[in-house]
Backbone bond lengths (Angstrom), bond angles and torsions (degrees), N, CA, C in turn:
res aa  C-N    CA-C-N  psi(-1)  N-CA   C-N-CA  omega(-1)  CA-C   N-CA-C  phi
1 M - - - 1.447 - - 1.514 108.12 -
2 S 1.326 116.64 136.45 1.460 122.16 179.95 1.516 110.39 -104.83
3 V 1.317 114.51 150.90 1.454 121.48 175.28 1.514 107.67 -106.39
4 P 1.331 118.21 130.94 1.458 119.15 176.83 1.525 110.27 -54.14
5 G 1.310 116.94 140.28 1.450 120.34 179.96 1.514 112.14 115.57
6 D 1.336 117.15 21.45 1.462 122.17 175.43 1.520 114.19 63.77
7 L 1.305 118.15 28.32 1.457 119.79 175.28 1.516 111.38 -80.61
8 G 1.301 115.96 -19.74 1.454 119.22 -178.01 1.517 111.04 77.83
9 P 1.331 116.25 -167.03 1.458 119.90 -178.54 1.534 111.61 -64.87
10 L 1.303 114.81 140.07 1.463 120.19 177.04 1.516 110.01 -93.29
11 P 1.322 117.18 148.49 1.463 118.72 172.98 1.533 109.15 -64.49
12 A 1.311 116.49 149.57 1.466 120.36 -178.58 1.519 111.48 -55.73
13 A 1.329 117.92 -33.16 1.463 121.62 -178.62 1.525 112.64 -65.38
14 A 1.329 117.72 -19.45 1.461 120.58 -179.62 1.521 112.05 -76.19
15 I 1.332 116.72 -16.93 1.468 121.24 178.71 1.527 107.39 -113.14
16 P 1.331 117.30 122.55 1.465 120.18 -178.04 1.529 112.75 -55.52
17 A 1.314 115.60 147.74 1.469 121.87 -177.16 1.525 111.65 -57.65
18 D 1.337 117.77 -40.26 1.464 119.09 -178.98 1.521 111.72 -65.93
19 V 1.321 117.12 -31.47 1.465 120.78 177.03 1.520 109.58 -70.46
20 R 1.327 117.63 -42.96 1.473 120.93 177.89 1.523 110.49 -61.50
21 R 1.325 116.99 -40.59 1.473 120.78 179.71 1.521 111.69 -66.89
22 A 1.333 117.49 -27.97 1.467 121.40 -177.96 1.523 112.64 -74.20
23 G 1.337 117.87 -12.92 1.458 120.52 173.58 1.514 114.48 107.77
24 P 1.348 114.23 178.39 1.465 121.22 -174.74 1.538 114.07 -60.53
25 Q 1.323 117.42 -38.56 1.459 119.18 -179.52 1.534 110.28 -64.48
26 A 1.314 117.40 -41.91 1.464 121.09 177.70 1.528 110.35 -64.67
27 E 1.328 116.84 -38.78 1.467 120.20 178.17 1.525 110.64 -63.66
28 R 1.319 117.46 -40.61 1.473 120.51 178.19 1.528 110.53 -64.92
29 R 1.326 116.65 -40.75 1.465 120.67 177.99 1.525 110.49 -63.51
30 Y 1.323 116.51 -42.30 1.467 119.91 178.89 1.527 110.57 -67.05
31 A 1.331 117.12 -39.01 1.469 120.65 177.72 1.525 110.40 -61.92
32 A 1.326 117.79 -38.27 1.462 120.77 176.83 1.528 110.45 -64.96
33 A 1.327 116.78 -40.99 1.464 120.81 177.79 1.531 110.56 -64.91
34 L 1.323 116.82 -39.94 1.464 121.35 178.15 1.526 110.64 -66.99
35 S 1.318 116.72 -35.62 1.459 121.11 177.17 1.532 110.64 -64.77
36 F 1.333 116.47 -41.16 1.462 120.31 176.41 1.522 110.17 -62.70
37 E 1.323 116.23 -44.61 1.462 120.50 179.01 1.527 110.70 -60.13
38 R 1.335 117.12 -41.20 1.460 121.58 178.91 1.524 110.92 -62.33
39 A 1.340 116.50 -44.70 1.465 120.49 179.79 1.526 110.95 -62.76
40 L 1.313 116.74 -42.26 1.460 120.70 179.37 1.531 110.66 -66.01
41 T 1.317 117.13 -43.60 1.465 121.14 178.05 1.522 110.79 -61.15
42 T 1.331 116.93 -41.59 1.462 120.55 177.69 1.521 110.74 -59.68
43 E 1.328 117.23 -47.81 1.462 120.55 -178.68 1.525 111.92 -64.43
44 L 1.327 117.09 -40.44 1.463 119.82 179.34 1.520 111.52 -64.92
45 T 1.323 117.28 -40.67 1.460 119.35 -179.76 1.519 111.73 -74.14
46 K 1.335 117.89 -25.12 1.474 119.94 173.80 1.521 109.85 -62.32
47 V 1.313 116.18 -41.20 1.459 120.64 179.75 1.531 109.71 -61.71
48 L 1.315 116.63 -40.66 1.463 120.40 -179.13 1.520 112.86 -68.58
49 S 1.332 117.02 -31.34 1.462 119.64 -176.11 1.522 113.16 -101.17
50 A 1.331 117.52 3.50 1.462 120.89 -177.04 1.519 110.86 -74.28
51 G 1.297 114.48 156.94 1.455 119.66 175.44 1.508 111.03 146.49
52 A 1.285 115.11 167.77 1.456 121.19 178.72 1.523 109.11 -74.63
53 L 1.302 115.26 170.41 1.455 120.29 176.28 1.522 109.46 -56.29
54 G 1.318 115.27 129.70 1.450 119.60 176.68 1.520 109.96 -77.74
55 E 1.313 115.63 168.40 1.465 119.82 179.04 1.522 109.65 -60.68
56 G 1.319 116.61 125.02 1.453 121.75 179.71 1.522 114.10 81.44
57 E 1.325 117.88 0.94 1.458 121.22 -178.98 1.529 109.67 -85.23
58 T 1.297 116.43 132.17 1.460 120.81 178.74 1.518 109.86 -91.65
59 A 1.308 115.59 168.91 1.460 120.37 176.84 1.527 110.32 -61.74
60 A 1.332 117.16 -36.43 1.470 120.46 178.89 1.527 110.78 -64.79
61 T 1.318 116.58 -41.75 1.466 120.38 177.95 1.525 110.00 -62.82
62 A 1.318 116.24 -41.86 1.461 120.57 178.57 1.530 110.74 -63.29
63 A 1.331 116.63 -38.70 1.468 120.22 178.78 1.520 110.60 -62.87
64 Y 1.333 117.07 -42.96 1.461 120.00 177.43 1.521 110.97 -65.36
65 R 1.321 116.57 -39.17 1.460 120.16 178.26 1.528 110.26 -60.36
66 D 1.336 115.97 -36.80 1.462 120.22 -179.66 1.527 112.65 -68.96
67 L 1.319 117.82 -21.34 1.465 121.70 177.99 1.532 112.34 -81.30
68 L 1.313 117.02 -19.05 1.465 120.49 -174.30 1.523 114.92 -60.70
69 P 1.335 120.19 -43.11 1.470 118.31 -178.76 1.534 113.33 -57.53
70 G 1.327 117.43 -46.40 1.462 120.40 179.65 1.515 112.27 -66.06
71 T 1.321 116.17 -39.04 1.462 120.55 179.49 1.524 110.82 -65.22
72 L 1.322 116.53 -43.66 1.460 120.77 177.85 1.527 110.67 -63.73
73 A 1.330 116.66 -44.45 1.466 120.39 179.69 1.526 111.24 -62.79
74 D 1.338 117.17 -40.33 1.471 120.66 177.68 1.519 111.06 -62.28
75 A 1.327 116.81 -44.64 1.466 120.75 -179.36 1.527 110.90 -63.50
76 L 1.315 116.51 -42.89 1.463 119.60 178.38 1.522 111.40 -64.46
77 T 1.322 117.17 -41.89 1.460 121.19 -179.78 1.517 111.08 -63.88
78 R 1.331 117.04 -45.07 1.469 120.88 -179.27 1.529 112.23 -63.70
79 S 1.324 117.00 -24.31 1.461 119.40 -179.91 1.528 112.46 -95.93
80 G 1.331 116.48 10.00 1.458 119.87 175.49 1.511 114.26 108.83
81 G 1.312 117.69 -1.73 1.453 120.78 176.31 1.514 113.55 83.82
82 I 1.313 114.87 -170.64 1.466 121.14 -177.32 1.530 112.00 -106.47
83 G 1.317 117.04 5.85 1.453 121.26 177.12 1.516 115.07 107.35
84 L 1.304 116.96 -17.74 1.458 120.11 -179.79 1.525 111.77 -66.80
85 A 1.328 117.14 -35.34 1.470 120.55 -179.00 1.528 110.72 -58.13
86 R 1.320 116.80 -38.83 1.472 119.78 179.97 1.520 110.56 -62.69
87 E 1.317 116.52 -42.23 1.465 121.00 179.71 1.521 110.93 -65.53
88 V 1.318 117.30 -41.47 1.465 121.54 178.17 1.521 109.86 -65.70
89 Y 1.326 117.02 -44.78 1.469 121.83 178.07 1.527 110.51 -56.21
90 D 1.329 116.24 -48.20 1.468 120.33 179.99 1.525 110.66 -61.93
91 A 1.343 116.97 -39.73 1.459 120.57 179.48 1.533 111.82 -67.08
92 L 1.333 116.66 -26.47 1.466 121.20 178.67 1.534 112.00 -83.39
93 G 1.316 116.75 3.31 1.452 119.84 177.13 1.503 114.18 106.43
94 G 1.322 117.05 14.06 1.455 120.37 176.81 1.513 110.30 -68.72
95 E 1.317 115.48 155.08 1.458 119.74 -178.86 1.506 109.89 -113.50
96 R 1.305 116.68 145.02 1.466 122.38 176.10 1.495 109.00 -104.25
């Protein structure tokens, strides 16, 4: 199952077993919830890493710093997220 946002296929462990058992439509709904969680995580981590160049920081260092929010969000999403996706999935009509 893929998550919108160029993450590619997710490991089976990233999608709960009950969602996989519920079929492809449930997997797509969960992937959408995981995509929302990824976007929110990216935005939250951008806030944490935002700021002007620090003392001694080069433009290259700043560019790498700017990549961190997306990289962190991707890693969290691939490992199953932070739990928000499950809540969104359930709110969208997912079954437990």
